[in-house]
N, C-alpha and C positions, 0 to 999 in steps of 0.2 A: 504494500500500500504506500502511495506517495502523496505528499502534501498537495501537489498539483491536482491529483485526482479528487481530493477532498474539495479543493477550490472549485473545480469544474462542477462537481455535484451540487455544492451549496449554491453556486450562482445559477445553475439551471433551475433549482427549486425556487429560488427567490424570484426569478423572472418568469417562470412557468412556460418557457419556450426554449427549445434546443437551438433554434436559429438565432434568437436574441442573445442567448448566453454565449454562443460562439462568436457573435459580432462583438459583444462586450469584452470577451476574453481574447479577442484578436487571433482566433484559430479557426480552422475549417469545421463545418458541422460534422463531417464524417470523422475527423480526428477527435472531436469532443465526444461523439457517440461511442467511438471505439474505446476511449479511456474509461468512460462510465461503465461500459460493458465489462471491461477488465476488472473494474472495482467490484461489480456485482458477482462476477465469476469467482473472484477471490473470497468474497464473503459467502458465496452460495445463497444469496438472497436477492430477490427482486426489490430494487429501491425505487424505481420510477415506473409510471404507467401512463399511457396516452389516453386522454379523454377528449370529449368534445370541447372542453375548456382549455385544452393544451396539455402540457406535461405536469403531472402532479406526483407527489411522493406517496408511496404505499405506507401502511402503518409502520412497517419496519423502517421504511425510508424516513418517516417523520422522526422516529426515535434516533435513527442514525444522524439525521440532519442537525438536531440540537447538540449532539456530542461532537459532530464535525465542526460546527461553528465554534465551540469551546476550544477544540484542538487548534484551530486556525488562529484564534485570538491569542492563545498561549504561544504559538510559534511566532506570531508577529511581535508579541511582547519580548520574546527572547532575542529576536533580531534587533529590536529597538534598544534593549538593554545593552547588548554587545556594542552597538554603535555609539551609545552615549557613555559607556564605561570609560573611565580614565585610569591609566596605570598610576599607581602610587607606591611609595616605598623608598628605599635608600639604595644608592649605588655609589661605589668609590672607584675613581679612575686616576691612575698615576701617569705622570709625564715628566720627562727630563726638563730642566730649565730651558734649554734651547727649543725643545718641542713646544713647551707651554707658551713660549713667547709668540709663536705664530698660530698655534692650534687652540690654546686654552680658552680665550674669550669667545671666538666663533663657536666653539663646541658648547660652552655654557649658554650662549644666546640661543643656539639651535635647540638645546634640551629644554630651555624655558619656554620656547615657542611651541614645541610639539608635546612636551610632557611636563606641564607646569606643576603637577602634583608630586613629581619625583624629587626627592631631596638628594641633590648631587653634591658629592665631595670630590674635589680635585686636589690631588696630592702632588706637589712638585718636589722631586728628589732625583738623585743620580740614578742612572739606569740600573746599576748593580744593587742599589738599595731597593729599587722598585721590584727587582726580581726576588729579593729576600722577602719583601712584604707580600708578594703574590704567593710564594711558597707557604707563608704563614697565614694565608687567606685573609690578610688585612686589606687587600685590594681585590676587586672582581675583574677589572680591566686595566691594562697598562700598555703604553707604547715603549718598547725596549729595543735595544740594538743588538742583543745577543739572546738567543732563545734555546741554545743547546742544553742548558741546565734546567730547562723547564719542560721536560719531556712529557709530563703528565697533563700539561695544559695545552689548549688549542693555540697555535701560533700561526697567524696569517700575515705573510709578507705584504706590506701596503705600499711602501715607496723606498726609493734609493735617494740619498741626499749627497750632493757634491760638497766637498770641503773647499773653503776659500782662505786665502791669506788676507788678513785684515790688519791694517795698521795706520799710523799717522802719515800724512803726506810727506813729511820731512824724513821719514824712515823708509817707506817703500814707494815713494813717489817716483823714484828713478825707473821703476818697472813700467813698461808701456801697458796699454790696455789689453794687449794680447796675453794669452796664458803663459805661465812660467813653469819651470820644472822645480822639483824639490831641491835640486843641487843649486839652483839660482839663489835660494834664500836660506840655505842651511846654516850660514854664518850669522844670520840675523838674530838679535836677542828676542826670544819668544816667551810669551806668557801663556801657559797651558794648564789644564787641570792636572791633578795629582795622579800617581800611578794607579790608584783604585778606579779611575774613571775609564769607561769603555773607549772614549775618544782617544785618550792618551795611549791605551794599549794598541789601538789601531795605528796610530802614528808611529809608535815605537817599532812595530812590526814592519811597517812600510819603509821607514828609513833604514832599518837594519838590512832589509833585502837589497837596498841600494848602497850599502856600506857607507851610510851617512850618519852623522850624529846631530841630534837636536841641541841647539844652543839655548838652554832654558835658563832664564834669569829669575823667574818667579812661578810658583804653582798656586793657582787659585781655583777652588772648586765651584764657587758661585759665579754664575754667568754675569750678573749685573755688575758686581765689583770687578770682575775680570775685565769687562769692557770699559769700566771707568779707568782702570789702570792703563789700558791701551790708549785711551783718549789723552791721558796725562803724558804720553810719550815714553812710558817705561819699557815698551817693547811692542812687538806685533803678536798676533795670535793666529791660530788655524781653527776655524769653526765652520759648522754647516751653514747652509744658506739661511736657515731659520734665525740664526743670530743676527743676520743683517737687519732684521726688523727692529733691532735695538739701536741701530745707527741713525741718529736724529740730527746729525750735523754734517757739514761738508769737509770737516778736517780729516775724516777717516777715509781711506781708500780700500777698495775691495778688488782683489786680483784673482783670476781663475788659475788653478793649478793643473798642469798638464804633464803627461809622460812620466809617471802614470797619473791618470786622473784619480784623485783621492776621493773616496766616497764611503758612506756607511749605510747599511740596510736598516729599515725600521720595521718592526714586527708588532702587530696588535695581538697581544696575548690575553687569554681569558680561560675560565673554566670551560670544560666541554659543553656542548649544547644541552646535553642531558642534565647537567648539574647547574648551569647558569639560570638564574631566576628570570622571569619575564621582564622585570625591570632591567636586568643586566643585558638581556638579549636586545631590548629596545635601545639601550644606550650604545651598544656595540654597532648597531645599524646606523644610528645617528653619527657616531664617530667616523665610521667608514665614509658616509656621505659627505661629511664636512671636509675630511681629508681630500676626497676626490674633487670637491668643489674648489678648495683652496689651490690645489695643484693645477687643475685645468684652467682656472682663471688667472694663473700667473702670480698668485699671492703667496706662494711658498718658493722662494728663490732656490734654484739649483735642485729642485725635487722632481723626480720622475716616477710615475705610478708603475707598479708591477702589473 
């Protein structure tokens, strides 16, 4: 028995005419008759009969009619409730400082627009710390740069970020607008995150492969203060394109790195779909949509979608 058969039957009884019911339901008379016949065959009861006054319900049909109306009302109420229902609850999402600088606010605004009843917690921390928080189930979602240690979690590659040399004009202004190689700036004083930072590990590995050494004059794990130190002329830095969003003056220069191109992958990690709450699932979809929109609209410098 299908809901459409109940609707066909109820409308036919209400109008007292197979032809008018078919017209009202926007189907053919033969198709309507066939569906009602199937309903009667399934019930093994005659529901309708033809009279000089048109189509009328039998005694069994009248009893069935009232219950069919009730069933349809309940079905309509269920659909209406589902459409009007709003997700509510709590979800915690982690981002590295550079990621948060370009993704954080757009994601918060998108969540507020689509799911205003969800209480969102955005945690800004180093990628390694986020991985630890995920393992401890203190976060439901996070953008991280390494996922091999999170084998029990779902890891979706979302984008690849190019790295750039960023520094004051008087320090790196001699480089032309074209890309440079790591060898070109290996002697520059650099301000970088500490050894525990994923970006630092990536740079150490890349420079070691080319038998180059990093000339590090300061280690700063906070992106905001790191960029302040660069502005003060204490050194240059190597950062992903997201960090460019913190450049609000013309004193800093951004130069592309080439041969090899330095980049880092971004992974959206979460519990598996079976374990993730409906609120978490909704937040993950919004997060992916916002990332895609930022990249395609050119608002995430140096980022390429997977």
